[in-house]
C-alpha positions, -999 to 999 in steps of 0.1 A, spaced: 181 112 400 153 121 423 159 138 456 153 114 485 150 120 522 164 92 542 164 92 580 179 67 603 171 64 640 193 45 665 162 34 686 125 35 686 127 62 712 147 84 688 119 80 662 92 87 687 111 118 699 114 130 663 77 124 656 67 142 688 88 172 680 77 175 644 49 198 634 26 168 624 2 156 650 -5 119 654 -34 117 629 -17 139 604 14 117 605 -7 86 598 -25 103 569 8 114 555 20 78 549 21 69 512 -4 46 496 4 9 503 13 14 539 -10 -6 562 -11 -14 599 -7 -51 601 8 -60 635 13 -96 645 -4 -109 676 30 -107 695 34 -71 684 -1 -61 695 6 -74 730 43 -65 735 46 -33 714 12 -18 719 -9 -32 747 19 -37 773 31 -2 765 -4 13 768 -9 -4 801 25 8 814 19 43 800 50 41 779 56 59 746 45 41 714 50 46 677 22 66 661 -5 40 653 -42 39 644 -53 22 676 -80 45 692 -91 47 728 -128 38 724 -153 20 746 -166 -2 718 -194 -15 741 -212 19 740 -216 17 702 -238 1 677 -213 -17 654 -224 0 622 -219 34 639 -186 23 652 -175 14 617 -188 46 603 -168 67 628 -136 47 631 -130 25 600 -100 36 580 -106 37 543 -90 7 525 -85 -13 558 -105 -44 567 -98 -42 604 -102 -17 632 -81 -16 663 -91 -2 697 -80 0 733 -112 -5 753 -121 -9 789 -128 -44 801 -155 -41 827 -168 -69 849 -202 -84 844 -208 -86 881 -192 -62 906 -174 -90 926 -171 -114 898 -143 -121 872 -165 -125 841 -161 -97 816 -191 -76 805 -194 -79 767 -228 -64 759 -234 -35 736 -263 -12 727 -278 -37 703 -262 -71 711 -234 -90 727 -200 -106 720 -198 -143 726 -165 -162 730 -158 -189 704 -131 -215 708 -102 -217 732 -79 -188 740 -47 -188 720 -15 -183 739 9 -156 725 46 -163 730 75 -138 730 110 -153 734 95 -186 744 75 -170 772 37 -167 773 30 -129 773 -7 -129 766 -36 -145 749 -60 -139 720 -97 -147 725 -120 -149 695 -155 -135 698 -185 -134 675 -211 -106 676 -248 -116 682 -276 -90 675 -303 -90 702 -303 -103 738 -288 -136 750 -295 -164 746 -318 -156 716 -294 -133 696 -288 -137 659 -252 -145 649 -236 -119 626 -204 -119 605 -186 -95 629 -155 -111 645 -133 -96 673 -100 -107 687 -95 -96 723 -59 -95 734 -49 -97 771 -16 -94 788 -5 -122 812 7 -116 848 -2 -79 853 -7 -67 888 -43 -57 896 -50 -21 889 -78 1 902 -95 23 876 -89 59 886 -113 75 861 -146 65 846 -129 66 811 -97 47 822 -88 23 793 -75 -12 798 -81 -46 782 
């Protein structure tokens, strides 16, 4: 019979405390997972367990979501730097700047193109309550309105009913 290590935690906070006190840092922990383990959160999990906690500055499980301003990257370079081997998707917390200083429209231009919304927002429910939404966007290379559509697709998740927040630093992350 093989030796097995089994650990049980009473709460997610116990697991987070264990991981924080272990000698592995965040990236080392993620790399230590055996083959076959993949990050595949549901839309609800992305909003409730990751995005809301990020915005509220609460502790989260170790995860591959990076703080990156994706709008400052060429997409191929972004994939070269941040794509995890064997994964089809990349996850980022990124700032959501306004297109115009006093406007509400988000700025979605990059170094070499722009993200264009496609279709209607999808409402994300948790316990019967709308907690956020998912907006699908397609990347166009070039300048609007003459850009060339690519195969890049992005899902932008937003949390509902958050109080307005002032950015305190230039690199303050929030979507």
